[in-house]
PATORLO-595452 format. One line per 3 residues: number of its first residue (from 1); their letters; for each residue y, z, x of C-alpha. Coordinates in Angstrom, 3 decimals, padded with zeros to 6 digits. Last residue first. Layout:
<sites>
NUM) a) Y Z X | ...
</sites>
This chain:
<sites>
396) arl) -085.571 -127.676 142.829 | -086.075 -123.991 142.220 | -086.842 -122.152 139.009
393) egi) -087.319 -118.407 139.452 | -087.276 -116.667 136.126 | -084.632 -117.313 133.528
390) ghr) -083.028 -114.470 131.580 | -080.775 -116.584 129.391 | -077.278 -115.399 130.256
387) evf) -078.049 -114.378 133.863 | -079.871 -117.636 134.680 | -077.220 -119.809 133.099
384) gap) -074.331 -117.975 134.804 | -073.219 -120.958 136.831 | -074.757 -124.205 135.615
381) rtl) -078.280 -124.903 136.963 | -080.400 -125.394 133.856 | -078.897 -128.765 132.838
378) iaf) -079.083 -130.050 136.420 | -082.771 -129.121 136.768 | -083.621 -130.783 133.439
375) alc) -081.671 -133.883 134.488 | -083.757 -133.967 137.656 | -086.843 -133.694 135.470
372) lpa) -085.727 -136.686 133.372 | -084.696 -138.623 136.426 | -088.246 -138.289 137.873
369) vaa) -090.182 -138.725 134.644 | -088.639 -142.168 134.146 | -090.700 -143.568 137.024
366) lla) -093.866 -142.385 135.266 | -092.771 -144.099 132.042 | -091.918 -147.300 133.872
363) aga) -095.360 -147.306 135.561 | -097.008 -146.885 132.166 | -094.951 -149.735 130.698
360) ila) -096.095 -151.910 133.609 | -099.655 -150.918 132.711 | -099.185 -151.827 129.052
357) avp) -097.756 -155.253 129.971 | -100.456 -155.997 132.573 | -103.074 -155.703 129.811
354) saw) -102.359 -159.369 129.068 | -101.450 -161.541 126.052 | -097.805 -160.820 126.751
351) adq) -096.909 -160.257 123.093 | -100.255 -158.653 122.282 | -099.976 -156.349 125.273
348) lrg) -096.502 -155.351 124.286 | -097.775 -154.675 120.774 | -100.504 -152.432 122.181
345) avl) -097.962 -150.573 124.310 | -095.804 -149.924 121.221 | -098.807 -148.584 119.315
342) pgv) -099.956 -146.461 122.277 | -096.460 -144.892 122.539 | -095.824 -143.904 118.947
339) aml) -098.357 -141.095 118.527 | -098.307 -139.731 122.065 | -094.524 -139.937 122.155
336) vyf) -094.197 -138.009 118.932 | -096.826 -135.494 120.054 | -094.960 -134.658 123.271
333) cty) -091.540 -134.257 121.606 | -093.123 -131.902 119.031 | -094.813 -130.067 121.924
330) fvg) -091.508 -129.056 123.515 | -089.849 -128.142 120.203 | -092.703 -125.820 119.291
327) fgf) -092.724 -124.531 122.844 | -089.128 -123.446 122.414 | -089.740 -121.749 119.026
324) srh) -092.612 -119.674 120.386 | -090.904 -118.997 123.702 | -087.434 -117.841 122.703
321) rpn) -087.810 -114.019 122.561 | -090.107 -114.013 125.612 | -087.619 -115.848 127.928
318) lig) -087.826 -119.597 128.011 | -086.318 -121.052 131.159 | -089.243 -120.996 133.604
315) apl) -091.929 -121.511 130.968 | -090.167 -124.701 129.979 | -090.508 -125.976 133.552
312) slm) -093.962 -124.525 134.274 | -095.639 -127.132 132.096 | -094.270 -129.838 134.371
309) ags) -095.554 -128.217 137.597 | -098.976 -127.512 136.116 | -099.477 -131.065 134.957
306) lpg) -097.748 -133.009 137.708 | -100.176 -131.995 140.477 | -102.824 -134.438 139.108
303) vav) -100.623 -137.496 138.779 | -100.590 -138.372 142.442 | -104.364 -138.077 143.154
300) gfl) -105.320 -140.400 140.301 | -102.639 -142.904 141.168 | -103.775 -142.935 144.818
297) lcs) -107.312 -143.736 143.643 | -106.194 -146.717 141.619 | -103.874 -147.971 144.367
294) ttp) -106.672 -147.751 146.977 | -109.051 -149.696 144.789 | -106.478 -152.236 143.701
291) gig) -105.213 -152.888 147.267 | -102.333 -155.129 146.195 | -103.212 -156.694 142.818
288) vvf) -099.724 -156.890 141.298 | -100.685 -154.343 138.660 | -102.364 -151.974 141.132
285) qml) -099.302 -151.908 143.353 | -097.271 -151.180 140.218 | -099.551 -148.253 139.438
282) afa) -099.339 -146.912 142.980 | -095.536 -147.045 142.872 | -095.408 -145.233 139.531
279) gil) -097.804 -142.547 140.852 | -095.763 -142.108 144.037 | -092.580 -141.843 141.915
276) acv) -094.192 -139.200 139.668 | -095.558 -137.235 142.631 | -092.229 -137.052 144.430
273) via) -090.156 -136.183 141.356 | -092.663 -133.620 140.091 | -092.961 -131.902 143.467
270) avp) -089.179 -131.581 143.772 | -088.983 -130.085 140.303 | -091.824 -127.667 140.994
267) rgl) -090.411 -126.178 144.192 | -092.309 -122.965 145.021 | -094.261 -124.478 147.881
264) rhv) -097.196 -122.150 147.309 | -097.137 -122.773 143.521 | -096.901 -126.499 144.133
261) lyg) -099.961 -126.312 146.422 | -101.906 -124.285 143.835 | -101.029 -126.753 141.065
258) gsp) -102.147 -129.609 143.243 | -105.531 -127.998 143.709 | -105.796 -127.204 139.957
255) iav) -104.760 -130.675 138.736 | -105.994 -132.674 141.751 | -109.661 -132.196 140.945
252) itl) -109.135 -133.521 137.386 | -107.034 -136.407 138.682 | -109.694 -137.343 141.234
249) wva) -112.244 -137.294 138.436 | -110.120 -139.663 136.358 | -109.615 -141.974 139.337
246) lst) -113.421 -142.089 139.805 | -113.784 -143.008 136.123 | -111.372 -145.893 136.653
243) lsa) -113.415 -147.117 139.577 | -116.676 -146.788 137.648 | -115.291 -148.640 134.600
240) aat) -114.130 -151.546 136.781 | -117.465 -151.646 138.633 | -119.398 -151.705 135.352
237) pai) -117.144 -154.419 133.871 | -117.643 -156.648 136.940 | -114.373 -157.593 138.609
234) gra) -113.128 -161.054 137.819 | -109.386 -160.566 137.362 | -109.775 -160.077 133.590
231) tml) -112.275 -157.293 134.297 | -109.799 -155.503 136.531 | -107.107 -155.795 133.882
228) lpa) -109.361 -154.487 131.155 | -110.547 -151.562 133.324 | -106.886 -150.591 133.961
225) ysf) -105.966 -150.723 130.274 | -107.205 -147.437 128.779 | -107.134 -145.168 131.867
222) fli) -103.695 -146.468 132.802 | -102.255 -146.319 129.305 | -103.541 -142.762 128.860
219) cal) -102.026 -141.688 132.149 | -098.636 -143.170 131.273 | -098.735 -141.419 127.899
216) nma) -099.346 -138.090 129.612 | -096.391 -138.541 131.899 | -094.057 -139.731 129.133
213) gwa) -095.034 -136.858 126.848 | -094.243 -134.272 129.517 | -090.948 -135.992 130.313
210) iga) -090.003 -135.994 126.611 | -090.904 -132.313 126.360 | -088.814 -131.467 129.471
207) vti) -085.799 -133.273 128.023 | -086.251 -131.396 124.741 | -086.507 -128.039 126.583
204) pll) -083.393 -128.999 128.543 | -081.431 -129.576 125.313 | -082.700 -126.517 123.393
201) iaa) -081.774 -124.131 126.227 | -077.992 -124.573 125.995 | -078.338 -124.935 122.205
198) plk) -079.566 -121.360 122.039 | -083.058 -120.764 120.555 | -082.789 -118.267 117.716
195) erp) -083.785 -114.694 118.484 | -086.901 -112.621 118.173 | -086.753 -109.066 119.510
192) vaa) -088.875 -108.256 122.559 | -092.220 -106.575 122.983 | -093.202 -105.856 126.591
189) pke) -096.305 -107.628 127.750 | -099.481 -105.889 126.632 | -101.374 -103.956 129.288
186) saa) -100.614 -100.362 128.216 | -101.099 -101.224 124.529 | -104.499 -102.780 125.248
183) pea) -104.675 -106.513 125.113 | -105.447 -108.603 122.057 | -106.940 -111.922 123.249
180) vva) -110.315 -110.423 124.127 | -112.223 -109.835 120.925 | -110.657 -112.358 118.527
177) fac) -110.400 -114.998 121.255 | -114.043 -114.619 122.211 | -115.157 -114.975 118.633
174) laa) -112.823 -117.899 117.996 | -114.063 -119.697 121.162 | -117.606 -119.479 119.773
171) gac) -116.404 -120.811 116.449 | -114.565 -123.717 118.060 | -117.769 -124.695 119.846
168) fgg) -119.616 -124.302 116.549 | -117.243 -126.744 114.866 | -117.568 -129.362 117.586
165) slm) -121.357 -128.970 117.581 | -121.346 -129.342 113.817 | -119.686 -132.736 114.161
162) vap) -122.393 -133.828 116.628 | -125.099 -132.440 114.329 | -123.752 -134.619 111.494
159) wgw) -123.956 -137.650 113.823 | -127.757 -137.626 114.268 | -130.293 -135.064 115.516
156) vqa) -131.825 -136.548 118.666 | -129.568 -139.474 119.546 | -126.374 -137.765 118.283
153) ifa) -127.190 -134.581 120.169 | -127.805 -136.524 123.416 | -124.502 -138.379 123.084
150) qsp) -122.808 -135.095 122.201 | -124.009 -133.455 125.429 | -123.170 -136.390 127.703
147) lal) -119.567 -137.034 126.518 | -118.755 -133.548 125.242 | -118.457 -131.956 128.685
144) mag) -115.981 -134.684 129.494 | -113.883 -133.804 126.452 | -113.988 -130.086 127.106
141) fpw) -113.048 -130.455 130.745 | -110.344 -132.946 129.794 | -108.796 -130.227 127.558
138) slq) -109.324 -127.287 129.942 | -107.541 -128.818 132.958 | -104.161 -128.161 131.363
135) lls) -104.944 -124.428 131.316 | -105.930 -124.513 134.965 | -102.679 -126.255 135.899
132) mav) -100.689 -123.852 133.743 | -102.241 -120.877 135.522 | -101.571 -122.344 138.961
129) vie) -097.963 -123.105 138.063 | -097.414 -119.625 136.544 | -098.944 -117.630 139.383
126) rgd) -096.589 -114.669 138.890 | -093.066 -114.627 137.446 | -094.381 -115.432 133.956
123) fwd) -098.154 -115.337 134.134 | -099.054 -113.354 130.994 | -096.324 -114.513 128.704
120) ttm) -096.498 -118.140 129.889 | -100.258 -118.190 129.337 | -099.686 -116.828 125.849
117) kta) -097.233 -119.588 124.993 | -099.433 -122.367 126.328 | -102.493 -121.004 124.505
114) vlv) -100.552 -120.587 121.246 | -099.247 -124.157 121.282 | -102.654 -125.650 122.125
111) vit) -104.377 -123.550 119.479 | -101.855 -124.492 116.779 | -102.226 -128.161 117.554
108) agv) -106.016 -127.846 117.496 | -105.921 -126.255 114.018 | -103.815 -129.078 112.612
105) ggl) -106.072 -131.628 114.249 | -109.126 -129.980 112.733 | -107.547 -130.291 109.287
102) tra) -106.788 -133.933 110.004 | -110.481 -134.533 110.817 | -111.617 -132.865 107.620
99) vla) -109.172 -134.901 105.528 | -110.231 -138.138 107.270 | -113.956 -137.367 106.826
96) ttf) -113.496 -136.632 103.126 | -111.642 -139.930 102.674 | -114.096 -141.985 104.763
93) gga) -117.226 -141.085 102.864 | -120.107 -138.619 102.436 | -118.779 -135.897 104.673
90) hal) -121.248 -133.087 105.355 | -120.729 -132.844 109.116 | -117.030 -133.363 108.584
87) vlg) -116.846 -130.273 106.384 | -118.517 -128.017 108.971 | -116.511 -129.413 111.906
84) svl) -113.237 -129.049 110.047 | -114.043 -125.513 108.980 | -114.535 -124.539 112.617
81) mla) -111.316 -126.290 113.651 | -109.398 -124.474 110.894 | -110.896 -121.192 112.118
78) lgv) -109.742 -121.996 115.661 | -106.174 -122.450 114.443 | -106.230 -119.329 112.265
75) vgl) -107.617 -117.232 115.136 | -104.906 -118.512 117.447 | -102.198 -117.806 114.887
72) tke) -103.355 -114.219 114.448 | -103.679 -113.621 118.177 | -100.229 -115.100 118.786
69) rfr) -098.773 -112.427 116.515 | -096.794 -113.591 113.503 | -093.084 -114.035 112.760
66) egl) -091.698 -115.911 115.787 | -094.960 -117.801 116.195 | -094.488 -119.121 112.690
63) lga) -091.425 -121.004 113.885 | -093.422 -122.510 116.757 | -096.130 -123.506 114.321
60) pfa) -093.430 -125.188 112.216 | -092.467 -127.272 115.267 | -096.004 -128.180 116.323
57) vvi) -097.257 -129.099 112.817 | -095.311 -132.267 111.918 | -095.878 -134.372 115.000
54) gpl) -099.026 -132.440 115.994 | -100.727 -133.698 112.837 | -101.131 -137.101 114.582
51) lya) -103.514 -135.877 117.241 | -106.803 -135.395 115.355 | -105.987 -138.165 112.890
48) gil) -106.010 -140.649 115.795 | -109.788 -140.671 116.100 | -110.357 -140.889 112.332
45) mgl) -107.743 -143.611 112.029 | -109.446 -145.584 114.816 | -112.711 -145.379 112.891
42) qsy) -110.978 -146.639 109.799 | -109.631 -149.631 111.690 | -112.974 -150.313 113.313
39) dlg) -114.729 -150.531 109.964 | -116.476 -147.620 108.265 | -119.558 -147.820 106.012
36) ldr) -120.222 -144.093 106.181 | -123.763 -144.392 107.637 | -123.247 -147.362 109.959
33) mll) -119.690 -146.681 111.063 | -120.513 -143.003 111.639 | -123.583 -143.891 113.679
30) kaa) -121.649 -146.325 115.842 | -118.794 -143.859 116.469 | -120.883 -140.732 117.194
27) sgv) -119.408 -139.898 120.615 | -115.989 -141.216 119.593 | -115.942 -138.988 116.543
24) aqf) -116.934 -135.878 118.505 | -114.446 -136.403 121.432 | -111.696 -134.463 119.659
21) qfg) -114.066 -131.562 119.113 | -114.748 -131.109 122.813 | -111.087 -131.478 123.735
18) taa) -110.099 -128.868 121.133 | -112.883 -126.561 122.356 | -111.460 -126.828 125.893
15) raa) -108.288 -125.273 124.513 | -110.203 -122.235 123.255 | -112.276 -121.942 126.422
12) flv) -109.207 -122.117 128.661 | -107.465 -119.542 126.469 | -110.464 -117.222 126.964
9) ali) -110.409 -117.776 130.732 | -106.645 -117.185 130.809 | -107.026 -113.850 129.031
6) lwr) -109.635 -112.874 131.674 | -107.191 -113.900 134.352 | -104.526 -111.722 132.707
3) rrm) -106.859 -108.714 132.553 | -108.017 -108.962 136.150 | -104.424 -108.621 137.377
</sites>
């Protein structure tokens, strides 16, 4: 028991390093623009370059997971992040910075995929929802840890030191991963032969990946456009930012606590449907201006339990011989939505000339999570599905 929680702690640190490094460009934005001569478009490309590789890397990384040990892939991913930080710190122009940032994004995609797969291996049939909730908490933890620390580093030592801090954080996680992630032979989960992912599992995994991407995109739209809407309605910018920040903190608190409650209830699909619909309702209440403070806080509480419950869905139907490939498909769907969604929402906002459009889109995405997860449950419920594919307990 102690061993799997130690493994989870190392995976938490590795995934937190991806959030910490992602925030580096945003923390040093003004200094980068001044010293490298960047405009806002180029700055946006540097920020987005960390996530965009996931579209083309997640699926091949899943295939590689069928041929190489997770420890090997995790070390490679963290090493790419380390190199990215070192190169970015010495970048003399936009092109070098973009290449370095993309390299870090490739490494981060591999780390996220490996961490999810290893958590599933170690907690399958145990505290899977709680473990997935804690793992999901790691990325925002790393990003929020970066906000004050990187701002201080940038002020004292300049933007190259900020980029180095992201690389060194990945290096520290690499050392821990290399030492701890390989269990003793007596503790290692049983080895199983690799097999192709059956079509009967591919479809529900795709549905789950789309639902996961929709939920995360809805959260990003809320946290991005809610302050703009409040400001447009006459609320002071500081108050608007503070209220949104409070909703973020409530979400962070609700991720592990909600994950524990879902684990105790043992009905992840039902929890997802209820929480997603409550979140969509709260967001629409916020849009129409009914109790904006209460609606904002209710949204933050509602979306927290979704993380662990939704990540437990693919874990529940992927047996060990299918997990690497299956999570590759799952995260490919996620990264596609995360790349395309903000662009579509921005165009909706331009067309309506109001942040209301993006927030309505966010509410629609959350509402869509409910039927998607119900479809997942229906697809995985046919007679004999559990026996044929070795599913763990997955209850509506």
